[in-house]
C-alpha positions, 0 to 999 in steps of 0.5 A, spaced: 384 426 660 390 431 659 388 432 652 381 434 654 383 439 659 388 442 654 382 443 649 377 445 655 383 451 656 383 452 649 376 453 648 375 458 654 381 462 651 378 462 645 371 464 648 375 470 652 379 472 646 372 472 642 369 476 647 374 481 648 374 482 640 367 484 640 369 490 644 369 496 640 376 499 639 376 506 640 380 511 636 381 519 639 384 523 633 385 530 636 387 537 633 389 543 637 387 550 637 381 550 632 374 553 631 369 549 627 368 555 622 375 554 619 373 547 617 369 545 611 364 541 614 362 546 618 360 551 612 367 554 610 368 553 603 375 556 603 377 551 607 381 544 605 379 539 610 377 533 606 379 528 611 375 531 616 369 532 612 369 525 610 368 523 617 363 528 618 359 526 612 359 518 614 358 520 621 355 525 626 357 532 626 356 536 633 355 543 632 354 545 640 361 541 642 365 546 647 371 545 651 371 546 658 376 551 658 379 555 653 387 553 653 390 546 652 392 544 659 385 546 663 381 543 657 385 536 658 385 536 665 377 536 664 378 531 659 382 526 662 379 526 669 372 528 667 372 533 672 370 541 671 377 545 672 373 550 677 372 544 682 379 541 682 383 548 681 386 546 675 383 552 670 390 556 671 394 554 665 400 549 666 399 549 674 402 544 678 397 543 684 395 536 687 388 533 686 385 527 690 388 520 689 382 517 687 381 522 681 385 518 676 386 519 669 380 515 666 384 510 661 386 507 668 379 504 668 379 502 661 385 497 663 381 494 668 376 492 662 382 489 658 383 495 654 390 496 651 390 504 652 396 508 648 397 516 648 401 519 642 403 524 645 401 530 648 399 530 656 399 537 659 394 534 664 395 540 669 396 536 675 401 535 680 406 529 679 404 528 672 409 523 670 406 518 676 399 520 674 400 519 666 404 512 668 398 510 671 393 512 666 396 509 660 400 503 658 404 507 653 404 514 653 410 516 648 411 519 640 411 511 638 405 509 642 399 506 638 394 500 637 400 496 634 403 495 641 397 491 644 397 484 645 394 480 639 386 481 639 386 486 645 381 491 644 384 498 644 383 505 646 388 510 642 389 517 642 393 521 637 394 528 638 396 532 632 400 539 633 400 541 626 394 546 627 397 549 634 398 556 636 405 556 635 404 554 627 398 559 626 402 565 629 407 564 635 413 561 631 417 566 626 414 566 619 420 563 616 419 557 621 412 556 618 414 556 611 419 550 612 415 546 617 408 548 615 407 551 608 413 547 605 410 540 608 403 541 603 403 540 596 403 546 592 396 545 589 393 544 596 395 550 599 390 556 601 392 563 598 392 569 602 387 572 598 382 566 598 378 567 604 374 572 608 378 575 614 374 575 621 371 582 622 375 584 628 382 584 624 384 589 619 383 586 612 390 588 609 395 584 605 400 584 611 394 581 616 392 576 610 399 573 610 399 572 617 392 569 617 393 564 612 397 560 617 391 558 620 388 555 614 394 552 612 396 549 619 389 546 619 390 543 612 396 540 614 393 537 620 388 534 615 393 531 611 396 527 618 389 525 620 389 522 613 395 518 614 393 515 620 386 513 618 390 510 612 394 506 617 388 504 621 385 501 614 391 497 612 391 494 619 384 491 617 381 495 624 377 500 621 370 496 621 371 495 629 373 502 631 369 508 633 373 514 631 372 521 635 375 527 632 375 534 636 379 540 637 382 541 644 378 548 644 377 554 640 382 557 634 389 559 637 389 566 634 388 573 638 381 574 641 380 566 640 384 561 645 384 563 652 378 568 652 372 566 655 367 567 649 365 562 643 371 563 639 375 560 645 370 555 647 367 552 641 370 546 638 369 541 632 367 535 634 365 528 630 364 521 631 364 516 626 361 509 627 363 502 623 357 499 621 357 494 626 357 499 632 352 504 628 346 502 633 350 505 639 349 512 636 342 515 638 343 520 633 343 516 627 349 516 622 351 518 615 352 525 615 347 526 621 348 533 624 346 534 632 345 541 636 345 537 642 350 540 647 356 537 650 362 539 653 369 535 655 367 533 662 362 528 658 368 524 654 370 520 660 364 517 663 361 516 655 368 512 654 367 508 660 360 506 659 362 504 652 367 499 655 362 497 660 366 500 666 363 503 672 363 510 672 366 513 679 362 518 683 366 524 681 365 524 674 358 528 673 358 529 666 353 526 661 353 519 658 352 520 650 352 513 647 349 506 649 343 504 653 344 508 659 345 515 655 344 521 660 338 526 659 340 532 654 341 538 658 339 545 656 345 549 658 353 548 659 357 552 664 364 554 661 370 557 664 377 561 662 382 562 667 390 564 667 393 563 661 401 563 660 403 569 665 396 572 664 391 572 669 383 572 668 377 569 671 371 568 666 365 564 667 360 563 661 353 560 660 351 557 653 344 554 651 347 553 644 344 559 641 346 565 646 353 565 649 353 569 656 360 571 659 361 574 666 368 578 666 370 578 673 377 581 671 374 586 666 380 591 667 384 586 663 382 587 655 381 581 651 388 582 648 391 581 655 399 581 655 400 574 654 408 573 652 406 567 647 401 571 644 405 578 644 411 574 640 406 573 634 407 577 628 400 578 627 399 581 634 405 586 632 401 588 626 395 589 630 399 593 635 402 597 630 395 599 627 393 600 634 398 605 635 397 608 628 390 609 629 388 605 623 383 600 627 376 601 627 371 601 633 371 593 633 378 592 632 380 597 637 375 594 642 380 588 643 385 592 647 380 596 651 377 594 658 372 589 657 365 590 660 362 586 666 358 582 661 358 579 654 351 576 651 352 574 644 347 571 639 352 565 637 347 563 632 347 569 628 353 573 630 358 567 629 364 573 630 361 575 636 361 583 634 354 585 637 354 585 645 347 584 647 348 585 654 345 592 654 340 591 649 333 591 652 330 586 647 334 581 650 333 583 657 329 576 659 335 572 656 340 576 660 337 575 666 336 567 665 343 567 664 345 571 670 341 566 674 344 560 671 351 562 672 350 565 679 346 558 681 352 554 678 358 558 681 355 557 688 352 549 687 359 547 684 363 551 689 367 554 684 374 554 687 377 559 682 374 565 686 380 564 690 387 567 688 392 562 685 396 564 690 392 561 695 391 554 691 398 554 691 398 554 699 392 549 699 396 544 695 402 543 700 397 540 705 391 538 701 387 539 695 383 545 692 377 540 690 376 538 698 378 545 701 372 548 697 367 543 700 368 546 707 364 552 708 368 554 714 374 555 710 371 557 704 364 560 705 363 561 697 356 565 698 359 570 702 365 570 697 361 570 691 357 576 693 363 580 693 366 578 687 359 579 683 360 586 684 367 586 680 366 590 673 359 594 676 362 601 675 358 605 679 359 610 685 354 605 689 358 599 688 365 603 689 362 604 696 360 597 697 367 595 695 371 600 700 367 597 706 368 590 704 376 592 704 375 592 712 371 585 712 374 579 716 374 574 711 381 575 707 378 572 700 372 577 701 377 583 701 381 580 695 375 581 691 373 588 694 380 590 692 380 586 685 373 589 684 376 596 685 381 595 680 376 595 675 373 601 677 373 608 673 379 612 676 374 618 678 370 613 682 376 611 686 379 618 687 375 620 694 378 613 697 385 615 697 386 613 704 382 607 704 387 604 698 393 606 701 391 603 708 389 597 704 397 596 702 398 594 709 393 588 709 396 582 712 393 578 706 399 579 700 394 578 694 390 584 697 396 588 699 400 587 692 394 590 688 392 595 693 400 598 692 399 597 684 392 602 685 396 607 690 401 608 685 397 608 679 392 612 681 395 617 686 403 616 685 404 614 692 412 613 693 411 607 698 407 603 693 412 604 688 417 601 693 413 596 695 411 593 688 418 593 687 419 588 693 413 584 691 416 583 684 422 580 687 418 576 692 420 568 693 413 566 692 412 566 685 405 567 685 406 574 689 411 576 684 406 574 678 401 578 681 405 584 682 408 584 675 402 583 671 399 589 675 405 593 672 403 591 665 397 595 666 400 601 669 400 608 666 407 609 668 411 603 667 418 607 667 420 606 675 420 599 674 424 598 668 431 596 672 427 592 677 424 587 671 430 587 668 433 584 675 428 579 676 428 577 669 435 575 670 434 571 677 436 564 676 430 562 681 424 565 677 419 560 674 416 560 667 410 565 668 414 570 672 419 570 667 414 571 661 411 576 665 417 580 665 419 579 658 412 582 656 414 588 660 420 588 657 417 588 650 412 594 652 418 598 654 423 596 649 428 594 654 433 588 654 433 582 649 427 581 644 428 574 645 425 570 650 430 565 654 426 559 658 433 559 662 434 566 663 
């Protein structure tokens, strides 16, 4: 009798183990800061990416895969939660704001399905209490994590993130560091020479620029080598034929004008899915080199994986299911977003249908080459700024340093480098109107929370969440706020008058957008409203008062405004200080603030963003140390 019971238990265990083994293993291979036009399988004959190219040749390659944000932490927030950043308030790079307790990292749900889930190693999820959030999501998240730590026969979901193509490698680290840590790791015959590729036309084609741009190709090459080593291990462990492999980059290329910018070069990512023979039936596109133009973005990844393993998809995940019997309908367009990166603020909202990319710049006084410390320290940026000063850049190359128009419309199928802005072209009037209406509709329907200043999101996060705050129309009347915001960048006398009137609105967020819109107006249109701008310096809402002070000093040389700005730079509230210092970066006359910025930079209680903004100012004015210190 005992023997029969033992046999029964053993049989049940064996069946359970067999069922578990039938579940597909899932491997995510991610690289950083890479646009598809720098990879061989996407048509670049100069690129040397044989491992990635082989995955695409045997799998499914996506030509219209887009990151939800254009910087790593915003992108990864959407990936891990399956929720748009502009709903959760997680679009601003490396912020630390609360999200609802019921929004979990999606691997948590895979654990409930018996999966071993591991992450090697980057998190950067852009949420408060990230250590606890990460611990709940993963069985293991470390630089030693992998499928090899699971129980025998247990299905796995494993993520490996390769940093070899990161912006630090392609531009921000010193050149000697790159020689040792990137080029020195690649066999000499596999390196990409400085004369072996075409330069993007928005860069000046000189030997010095080629020297720096070759870093992009070689960094991606090194990432390809590392991916090959990982896939070799998967094969040696006899797991490849039970594993579905996803390969993608977290957003676009980490070069000036790419990463952090709300255009195709910032958003579009390479994306490939490889299916073993036993799971090829799960692909709705076919396999073996199939290419699909289906639109996907990163909020689709979490629900797709949950569906794949048989887990229930939480209601807050509204992305598409890409695979399996319950596959979602194909969409006609995507809404994408770009917000603050490093110390540099921005707010861009984009609509793409795969053929056109429409981007609305809500802070157009800030150029594409906005003053971000992590970009400014790069040798390639120094070379670009040197050429700008010498007057040797052409009109396209100079435009990166100039104020942006309110709108971009690019034909990203025929203009891959986004050279011709079609927003003012009568031939594309209907396309423009369609995109404008879609964007307006999406912003209102999603109740985009980033139309609040980051200062406010920080206050909300102390007692609640931005995700929930945005749903209360009394607290957040999005239609009223967006009506004011939609004027920003429209540089006309009529709009200027409207914005001046809105400075007296009872809603502080409307006043904020009135002032932000005025900040983007032409100086000639501002001149008649000196008294109104100076009066706005007394606004009870600090973001309005700070920007009004910057405008009063910049446009009218007001001495009271000068002193107020200095006080704001020293503010105990880091968001107020950041607003003030970032305004200084775009003033005509920065000289009066040099001593203040040196003082603030050396304060022990300043956070990274504030200190980084100070460092940019110091580099501009050639004061203080060239070397940035995280501590001081």
